[in-house]
C-alpha positions in Angstrom: -14.3 7.3 -3.0 -16.3 4.3 -4.1 -16.4 2.0 -1.1 -18.2 -0.7 -3.2 -15.2 -0.8 -5.5 -12.9 -1.4 -2.5 -15.1 -4.3 -1.3 -15.3 -5.7 -4.8 -11.6 -5.6 -5.3 -11.0 -7.2 -1.9 -13.3 -10.1 -2.7 -11.5 -10.6 -6.0 -8.2 -10.8 -4.3 -9.6 -13.1 -1.6 -10.7 -15.5 -4.3 -7.3 -15.3 -5.9 -5.4 -16.3 -2.8 -7.9 -18.9 -1.6 -9.3 -19.7 1.9 -6.0 -20.7 3.6 -4.1 -17.4 3.0 -4.9 -14.2 4.9 -5.2 -10.8 3.3 -3.7 -7.7 4.8 -5.0 -4.5 3.3 -2.5 -1.7 3.1 -4.2 1.6 4.1 -1.2 3.8 4.8 -1.1 7.5 3.7 -4.8 7.9 4.6 -5.7 5.0 2.4 -3.7 6.5 -0.5 -6.0 9.5 -0.3 -9.2 7.5 -0.2 -9.7 7.8 3.5 -8.1 5.2 5.8 -11.1 4.3 8.0 -13.6 4.1 5.1 -11.1 2.1 3.0 -10.4 -0.3 5.9 -14.1 -0.9 6.7 -14.8 -1.5 3.0 -11.9 -3.9 2.7 -13.1 -5.7 5.9 -16.5 -6.1 4.2 -14.7 -7.8 1.3 -12.8 -10.2 3.5 -9.7 -8.4 4.7 -8.2 -10.1 7.8 -5.7 -7.4 8.9 -4.4 -3.9 8.0 -1.0 -2.3 7.4 0.0 1.3 7.9 3.2 3.3 7.7 3.1 5.1 11.0 2.0 4.8 14.6 -0.3 7.8 14.2 -2.1 6.1 11.3 -2.5 2.9 13.4 -3.9 4.7 16.4 -6.3 6.6 14.1 -7.7 3.4 12.8 -8.3 2.1 16.3 -10.1 5.4 17.2 -12.3 4.8 14.2 -13.4 1.4 15.6 -11.1 -1.0 13.7 -10.4 -4.1 15.9 -8.5 -6.3 13.5 -4.7 -6.7 13.7 -2.8 -3.6 12.5 0.8 -3.8 11.4 3.0 -0.7 11.6 5.4 -1.0 8.7 7.5 2.0 9.8 10.5 1.8 12.2 9.4 2.6 15.8 12.2 3.1 18.3 10.9 5.3 21.2 9.6 4.2 24.6 6.4 6.1 24.1 5.9 4.3 20.8 6.3 0.9 22.6 3.8 1.9 25.2 1.3 3.0 22.5 1.7 -0.4 20.7 0.7 -2.1 24.0 -2.2 0.3 24.7 -3.7 0.1 21.2 -2.9 -3.5 20.5 -0.7 -2.8 17.5 1.9 -4.9 15.8 5.3 -3.2 15.6 7.9 -4.1 13.0 11.3 -5.1 14.5 14.5 -4.6 12.5 17.2 -4.3 15.1 18.2 -5.9 18.4 18.2 -2.6 20.2 14.7 -2.0 19.1 13.7 -5.4 20.2 15.2 -5.0 23.6 13.4 -1.6 24.1 10.1 -3.1 23.3 10.8 -6.2 25.4 11.6 -4.0 28.4 8.4 -2.0 28.1 6.3 -5.1 27.6 7.9 -7.0 30.5 7.5 -4.1 32.9 3.8 -4.0 31.9 3.5 -7.7 32.6 2.6 -8.2 28.9 3.9 -10.2 25.9 3.9 -8.0 22.8 3.4 -9.7 19.4 5.8 -8.3 16.7 6.7 -8.9 13.1 10.3 -9.1 11.8 11.1 -7.3 8.6 13.9 -8.9 6.4 15.6 -6.7 3.9 16.0 -9.2 1.0 16.8 -6.6 -1.7 14.5 -3.5 -1.2 17.4 -1.8 0.6 15.1 0.3 2.7 13.7 -0.8 6.0 14.4 -4.1 7.7 17.3 -6.2 9.0 19.8 -7.4 6.3 18.6 -10.9 5.4 22.0 -12.3 6.3 21.4 -11.2 9.9 17.7 -12.1 9.9 18.1 -15.6 11.5 20.3 -14.3 14.4 18.0 -11.4 15.1 14.8 -13.5 15.1 16.4 -16.1 17.3 17.5 -13.4 19.7 13.9 -12.0 19.8 12.6 -15.5 20.5 14.6 -15.6 23.7 12.9 -12.4 25.0 9.9 -13.4 27.0 8.3 -9.9 26.6 8.0 -10.4 22.8 6.4 -13.0 20.6 7.4 -13.3 17.0 4.0 -13.4 15.3 5.2 -12.7 11.7 8.2 -12.5 9.4 8.0 -10.6 6.2 9.9 -8.9 3.4 9.2 -6.3 0.7 9.5 -7.1 -3.0 11.2 -4.5 -5.0 10.2 -5.5 -8.6 7.3 -7.9 -8.4 5.6 -6.0 -11.3 8.6 -6.4 -13.6 8.4 -8.6 -16.7 11.7 -10.2 -15.7 11.2 -12.1 -12.4 14.9 -12.4 -11.7 15.1 -10.0 -8.7 11.8 -11.4 -7.2 13.2 -14.9 -7.4 16.4 -13.8 -5.7 14.5 -12.1 -2.9 12.3 -15.1 -2.5 15.3 -17.4 -2.2 16.8 -15.2 0.5 13.5 -15.1 2.3 13.2 -18.9 2.2 16.8 -19.3 3.3 16.1 -17.4 6.5 12.8 -19.2 7.1 14.5 -22.6 6.6 17.1 -21.7 9.2 14.5 -20.7 11.7 12.1 -23.6 11.3 14.6 -26.4 10.8 12.1 -28.5 8.9 9.3 -27.9 11.4 6.0 -26.1 10.6 6.5 -22.4 11.1 5.3 -20.8 14.3 4.8 -17.4 12.7 2.9 -15.8 9.8 5.1 -15.5 6.7 4.2 -12.7 4.2 6.1 -11.5 1.1 3.6 -10.7 -1.7 2.5 -7.2 -2.6 -0.3 -6.5 -5.1 1.6 -7.6 -8.2 2.9 -10.8 -6.6 -0.6 -11.6 -5.3 -2.1 -11.3 -8.8 0.6 -13.2 -10.6 2.3 -15.9 -8.5 0.6 -18.1 -5.9 4.1 -19.4 -4.9 4.7 -16.0 -3.3 1.5 -16.0 -1.2 2.8 -17.9 1.8 0.5 -17.4 4.9 -0.6 -13.9 4.1 -0.4 -11.3 1.3 -0.2 -7.5 1.7 -2.2 -5.7 -1.0 -2.2 -1.9 -1.6 -2.5 -0.7 -5.2 -4.8 -3.5 -6.3 -7.1 -2.8 -3.4 -7.8 0.6 -5.0 -8.4 -0.8 -8.4 -5.1 -0.4 -10.2 -2.4 -2.6 -11.6 1.2 -1.5 -11.1 2.3 -2.3 -14.7 0.7 -2.4 -18.1 1.2 -6.1 -18.5 -0.8 -6.7 -15.3 -3.8 -4.9 -16.6 -6.7 -7.4 -16.9 -5.3 -10.0 -14.6 -8.3 -9.3 -12.4 -11.4 -7.2 -13.2 -10.5 -4.6 -10.6 -12.7 -1.4 -10.2 -11.0 2.0 -9.6 -12.1 3.3 -6.3 -11.6 7.0 -7.0 -12.7 9.5 -9.6 -12.0 13.2 -9.8 -14.9 15.2 -11.0 -15.2 18.9 -11.9 -18.0 21.1 -13.2 -17.6 22.9 -16.6 -18.2 26.6 -15.7 -18.0 28.2 -19.1 -17.7 27.4 -22.9 -15.8 29.4 -25.4 -15.6 29.0 -29.2 -12.3 30.4 -30.7 -10.8 30.5 -34.2 -7.6 28.6 -35.3 -4.4 30.1 -34.1 -5.8 31.3 -30.7 -3.4 31.2 -27.8 -4.7 29.6 -24.6 -3.7 30.5 -21.1 -0.3 31.6 -19.7 2.4 32.4 -22.3 0.1 31.0 -25.1 2.1 27.8 -25.0 -0.8 26.2 -26.7 -2.4 27.5 -29.8 -5.5 26.0 -31.4 -4.8 24.3 -34.8 -8.4 24.7 -35.9 -11.6 26.4 -34.8 -12.2 25.0 -31.3 -14.7 24.9 -28.5 -13.0 25.3 -25.1 -14.5 24.4 -21.7 -13.2 25.7 -18.4 -13.4 23.1 -15.7 -13.6 24.3 -12.1 -10.4 22.6 -10.9 -6.8 23.6 -10.8 -3.5 23.8 -8.9 -5.2 24.7 -5.6 -7.2 21.5 -5.8 -4.0 19.4 -6.2 -3.7 19.2 -10.0 0.1 19.2 -10.6 1.2 21.9 -13.0 3.7 19.5 -14.5 0.6 17.7 -16.0 -0.4 20.7 -18.0 -1.1 19.7 -21.5 -0.4 16.1 -20.7 -3.7 14.9 -19.3 -7.2 14.3 -20.5 -10.7 14.1 -19.1 -13.9 12.2 -19.8 -16.9 14.3 -20.8 -20.1 12.6 -21.8 -18.1 9.4 -22.3 -15.6 11.1 -24.7 -11.9 11.5 -23.8 -10.9 15.1 -24.4 -7.4 16.7 -24.1 -6.5 19.3 -21.5 -4.7 22.2 -23.2 -2.5 25.1 -21.9 -1.0 25.5 -18.4 -4.4 25.6 -16.8 -7.5 23.4 -16.6 -8.9 24.2 -20.0 -10.5 21.4 -21.9 -10.6 21.4 -25.7 
């Protein structure tokens, strides 16, 4: 993993959103395989203000690695032990139901604390979050619980990387409708966040108070038409050593079942990487490699390079 690339990408995204918008780096799933702690620290060096993870265990893991910034748990927490852990480790739970809010309120009140939380509105992702039509009532109910403080309200865009912005516009309208009902024309008392990587890169009108970036942090655009929007640097490369070379005539079958046959005299290289290292067999014959700056095809149902 190239930590310098993570820092570089974070700085680019920070410049894109400007000084008045915060940046939350999404480092769930062990930083998408890059290493959550190393990724978070590299993003922090680039200007990240906060972090988001999927589970409580991921959040506690970041705290144990020394991260002191705000950490939002995107997943649904509903157990008493989880509420206690959020208090102990200073984590931001996501609230989506009134029962969940009451449980966290009870735990916080009995501890003599006031726990900051974020409310997730389901504006069209149809996954986690309270249905947006019920978002105003839920948030108002939470505001009446003295053991909780609504620090943020957010939603998750389902198609921000689509060429057609129709669904994104619909989700934004629903998000704004809830916000308007809660603020009644007054400045918001909570952090509003909606934009993912694609929205961060394409539309400043979706930035609000904070953006949540995942894929772009690691150097990738989520759709072909977004390539080149920012000069992002990929943060990961998979390298393998060539262990043997073979020169074979045309018509030679390669690997299992001889599903690939050479069309001409060919020089084959065996790379020391395969299924046991996480290379999916479904990619057999469909991927390529870079060798000495040249792109070469992989052939046969094994890591043979032609």
